[in-house]
Each structure stands twice: as C-alpha cells, then as structure tokens.
C-alpha positions as CSV (number, residue, x, y, z in Angstrom):
1,X,14.3,4.8,-5.0
2,X,15.5,7.3,-7.6
3,X,13.8,5.9,-10.7
4,X,10.4,4.3,-10.6
5,X,8.9,2.6,-13.6
6,X,6.0,0.6,-12.1
7,X,2.6,1.4,-10.7
8,X,1.9,1.7,-7.0
9,X,-1.8,1.1,-5.9
10,X,-3.0,2.1,-2.5
11,X,-6.3,0.8,-1.2
12,X,-8.4,1.9,1.8
13,X,-9.7,-0.5,4.4
14,X,-11.8,-3.5,3.5
15,X,-11.3,-3.4,-0.3
16,X,-12.4,-7.0,-0.6
17,X,-15.9,-5.9,0.2
18,X,-15.9,-3.9,-3.0
19,X,-15.9,-6.2,-6.1
20,X,-15.9,-3.2,-8.5
21,X,-12.6,-2.0,-7.0
22,X,-10.9,-5.3,-7.9
23,X,-12.2,-5.0,-11.5
24,X,-10.8,-1.5,-11.8
25,X,-7.4,-2.6,-10.6
26,X,-7.3,-5.4,-13.1
27,X,-8.9,-3.6,-16.0
28,X,-7.0,-4.2,-19.2
29,X,-4.8,-6.8,-17.6
30,X,-4.3,-10.1,-19.3
31,X,-2.7,-13.2,-17.7
32,X,-1.6,-11.5,-14.5
33,X,0.4,-13.6,-12.0
34,X,-0.5,-12.2,-8.6
35,X,1.5,-12.8,-5.4
36,X,0.0,-12.0,-2.0
37,X,2.3,-11.1,0.9
38,X,0.1,-11.8,4.0
39,X,2.8,-10.9,6.6
40,X,0.7,-8.3,8.4
41,X,-1.8,-11.1,9.3
42,X,0.8,-13.5,10.7
43,X,-0.9,-13.5,14.1
44,X,-4.3,-14.6,12.7
45,X,-3.1,-16.9,10.0
46,X,-1.4,-16.4,6.6
47,X,-3.7,-18.5,4.5
48,X,-7.0,-16.6,4.9
49,X,-5.9,-13.3,3.3
50,X,-4.4,-15.2,0.3
51,X,-7.6,-17.2,-0.2
52,X,-9.7,-14.1,0.2
53,X,-7.7,-12.1,-2.4
54,X,-8.0,-15.0,-4.8
55,X,-11.8,-15.2,-4.3
56,X,-12.0,-11.4,-4.7
57,X,-10.1,-11.3,-8.0
58,X,-11.8,-14.4,-9.3
59,X,-11.0,-15.0,-13.0
60,X,-9.5,-11.5,-13.3
61,X,-6.1,-12.9,-12.4
62,X,-4.5,-15.9,-14.1
63,X,-2.8,-17.1,-11.0
64,X,-2.9,-16.0,-7.3
65,X,-0.2,-17.4,-5.0
66,X,0.7,-16.6,-1.4
67,X,4.3,-15.8,-0.2
68,X,4.0,-17.3,3.3
69,X,6.3,-14.9,5.1
70,X,5.2,-14.6,8.7
71,X,8.4,-13.6,10.5
72,X,11.6,-11.6,10.0
73,X,13.5,-14.9,9.6
74,X,11.2,-15.8,6.7
75,X,11.7,-12.4,5.1
76,X,15.5,-12.7,5.1
77,X,15.5,-15.9,3.1
78,X,16.6,-15.4,-0.5
79,X,14.4,-18.3,-1.7
80,X,11.3,-16.5,-0.4
81,X,12.3,-13.2,-2.0
82,X,13.1,-14.8,-5.4
83,X,9.6,-16.1,-5.7
84,X,8.3,-12.5,-6.1
85,X,10.2,-12.2,-9.3
86,X,7.7,-14.4,-11.0
87,X,4.8,-12.1,-10.2
88,X,3.6,-9.2,-12.3
89,X,1.4,-7.8,-9.5
90,X,2.0,-8.1,-5.7
91,X,-0.6,-7.5,-3.0
92,X,0.6,-6.6,0.5
93,X,-2.3,-7.7,2.7
94,X,-4.0,-5.6,5.4
95,X,-3.3,-6.4,9.1
96,X,-0.8,-5.2,11.7
97,X,1.3,-2.4,10.2
98,X,3.8,-2.7,13.1
99,X,4.4,-6.4,12.6
100,X,4.7,-5.8,8.8
101,X,7.3,-3.1,9.5
102,X,9.4,-5.1,12.0
103,X,9.2,-8.3,9.9
104,X,10.2,-6.8,6.5
105,X,12.4,-3.7,7.1
106,X,15.9,-4.2,5.7
107,X,15.2,-7.8,4.4
108,X,15.5,-9.6,1.1
109,X,11.7,-9.7,0.7
110,X,11.4,-5.9,1.0
111,X,14.2,-5.4,-1.6
112,X,12.1,-7.6,-4.0
113,X,9.0,-5.5,-3.3
114,X,10.9,-2.5,-4.3
115,X,12.2,-4.4,-7.4
116,X,8.6,-5.0,-8.4
117,X,8.3,-1.3,-9.2
118,X,11.7,-1.0,-10.6
119,X,11.0,-3.6,-13.3
120,X,7.8,-1.9,-14.3
121,X,5.2,-4.1,-12.5
122,X,2.5,-3.3,-9.9
123,X,2.6,-3.2,-6.1
124,X,-0.6,-3.0,-4.2
125,X,-0.7,-1.9,-0.6
126,X,-4.0,-2.8,1.2
127,X,-5.4,-0.9,4.1
128,X,-3.1,-0.3,7.1
129,X,-0.3,-2.2,5.3
130,X,-0.4,0.5,2.6
131,X,0.5,3.1,5.2
132,X,3.8,1.3,5.9
133,X,4.9,1.9,2.3
134,X,5.4,5.6,3.1
135,X,8.0,7.5,5.0
136,X,6.9,8.8,7.3
137,X,4.1,6.3,8.0
138,X,1.5,7.0,10.6
139,X,1.6,4.8,13.7
140,X,-2.0,3.5,14.1
141,X,-1.5,3.1,17.8
142,X,-1.4,6.9,18.5
143,X,-1.5,8.7,15.2
144,X,2.2,9.9,15.3
145,X,4.5,9.8,12.3
146,X,7.3,7.2,12.4
147,X,9.7,5.4,10.1
148,X,8.2,3.5,7.1
149,X,9.6,1.6,4.1
150,X,10.1,4.8,2.1
151,X,8.7,3.4,-1.2
152,X,6.1,6.1,-1.2
153,X,7.7,9.5,-0.5
154,X,5.3,12.2,-1.8
155,X,2.8,11.9,1.0
156,X,1.8,9.9,4.1
157,X,-1.3,7.8,4.0
158,X,-4.1,8.3,6.5
159,X,-6.9,5.8,7.1
160,X,-10.4,6.1,8.7
161,X,-9.4,4.3,11.9
162,X,-7.3,7.4,12.6
163,X,-10.3,9.6,11.9
164,X,-11.6,10.8,15.2
165,X,-11.4,14.6,15.0
166,X,-8.9,15.0,17.8
167,X,-6.5,12.3,16.6
168,X,-6.6,13.4,12.9
169,X,-5.8,17.0,14.0
170,X,-2.9,15.7,16.2
171,X,-1.5,13.6,13.3
172,X,-1.6,16.5,10.9
173,X,0.1,18.8,13.5
174,X,2.8,16.3,14.2
175,X,3.5,15.8,10.4
176,X,4.2,19.5,10.1
177,X,3.0,22.4,7.9
178,X,4.8,21.3,4.8
179,X,4.1,17.6,4.9
180,X,1.5,16.2,2.4
181,X,-0.9,13.4,3.3
182,X,-3.8,11.6,1.7
183,X,-6.8,10.0,3.5
184,X,-8.5,7.0,1.9
185,X,-11.9,5.9,3.1
186,X,-13.2,2.4,2.7
187,X,-14.0,1.6,-0.9
188,X,-11.4,4.1,-2.2
189,X,-8.2,3.4,-4.0
190,X,-5.4,5.5,-5.6
191,X,-3.4,4.4,-8.6
192,X,0.0,6.1,-8.5
193,X,1.2,5.8,-12.1
194,X,4.7,5.4,-13.5
195,X,4.4,8.8,-15.2
196,X,3.9,10.5,-11.8
197,X,0.2,11.1,-12.2
198,X,-2.7,9.6,-10.1
199,X,-6.1,7.9,-10.8
200,X,-8.9,7.7,-8.3
201,X,-10.3,4.2,-7.9
202,X,-13.5,2.9,-6.3
203,X,-16.2,5.2,-4.9
204,X,-14.8,6.0,-1.4
205,X,-13.7,9.5,-0.4
206,X,-10.1,10.6,-1.0
207,X,-8.9,13.8,0.8
208,X,-5.5,15.5,0.2
209,X,-3.9,17.6,3.0
210,X,-0.9,19.9,3.0
211,X,-0.1,20.3,6.7
212,X,-3.5,20.7,8.4
213,X,-5.3,22.2,5.3
214,X,-7.4,20.4,2.8
215,X,-6.1,20.8,-0.8
216,X,-8.9,21.7,-3.0
217,X,-7.1,20.5,-6.2
218,X,-6.9,17.0,-4.7
219,X,-4.6,14.4,-6.1
220,X,-3.8,16.7,-9.1
221,X,-1.7,18.8,-6.7
222,X,0.5,15.9,-5.5
223,X,4.1,15.5,-6.6
224,X,5.1,12.2,-8.3
225,X,4.8,9.5,-5.7
226,X,8.5,8.7,-5.5
227,X,9.5,12.3,-4.9
228,X,9.6,14.1,-1.6
229,X,8.9,17.8,-1.5
C-alpha cells in the first residue's frame, strides 16, 4: 500500500470490557455504518462477536452489521467483499490469528479491507487479529515472526499473551535489532492517523521497542504506519 488515506486503529485484548475505549474510537463520529468481520472466531461462532460489538458501541454507531465470512471460500466471494464498501468503519474481531490469516490472505475480502483505508475510512484490528494486519506478524503459538497481511508496516504488534519474560525476549531477538514493535496491554488502543501520527487510546500500557530496547519517546518515534524502515 503506497498511499494511505484512512485511519488504522489497533486495540489490545478484551477491548469490549472497556466502554470508554469504544467512546474514544467513536468520538466525533456521526452516523457511522460499522461492519464486523468475525472470521477469527469461526470455530466458536460468527454471530457472538458481531452482537458483542453492537452492544459495546450501543448508540455510538448508526448501524452494526456482520460480514459472516468463516472460511476461505466465503472470503473469495465478490458479493461478500462488496458489502464492505457500504461501511465507513470495519472491525476485524479477535480470535484465532492463524485462521484469520489462512482464510483471508489473497482474497477479495482482504482487498476490500485494504480499500477501506484507501478510500479514507477506518479499519479497526481487535486483539490477536490486529497482529495479523502487520508484516511481520507474531505467531502467537511460539512468538516467532511470520508472514502477515502487510497493511501495517512500520512495526509489529505484540500482545500480553506473548508476555512471559522469556518468550518476549525471544520474539524481540527473532525480529532483529532494527525491527520496531509495539506492545498493547488490555484496555489500550493506538490510533494510526492518515497523516502518519499516532494517538494513544484507553488507559492500558503501550510500550514501543526497537529491537530488544524500549524506546523512551514512545509512539512519537514511530514512522508512519504504512512505511517500513
């Protein structure tokens, strides 16, 4: 993605437990049509994350609808992808990042998720699904970097479930000395703006790393989210 005009929002785990975080995301928004892509929860059911997101946002959104894409076959259907064009904000629900990756990579639905940003709208990655938006993403099964969607390029996203001291150190080592990464705790969010800047959301901890080292300037030191250093 060479030119990005929209806003990418990354949320730490369990954001639906933090009502104020939803208010921050929707602040100043009027008449938002929200689409929820619950693919990462295909094994436990697609309807619950859509209903939970609608309940969390309440009257902050005008409409909340689910795009019931559970399999790669679903994601390759143009009629599924086209439905995303009607949404001004798209949530990619938390769940299994590996299933999300295998179901959407190289499909019509993924191309439309990229188009959400290209047309100036907002894409929200939730929890472990937010990690898949990056490249490299961090494989939650062992903490190693692997291929992601490549929408987010300035850094990799780290979550608390990877946060045992040994596993975090291993992940940072495997990423390499020059690779940037950002760790989001529960209750934290990061708005990656169209102008390349960043806003902290929520009240959870956000830590920025370059290689194994903590960056004291935090998100102010990050390159625009669509650029790879």
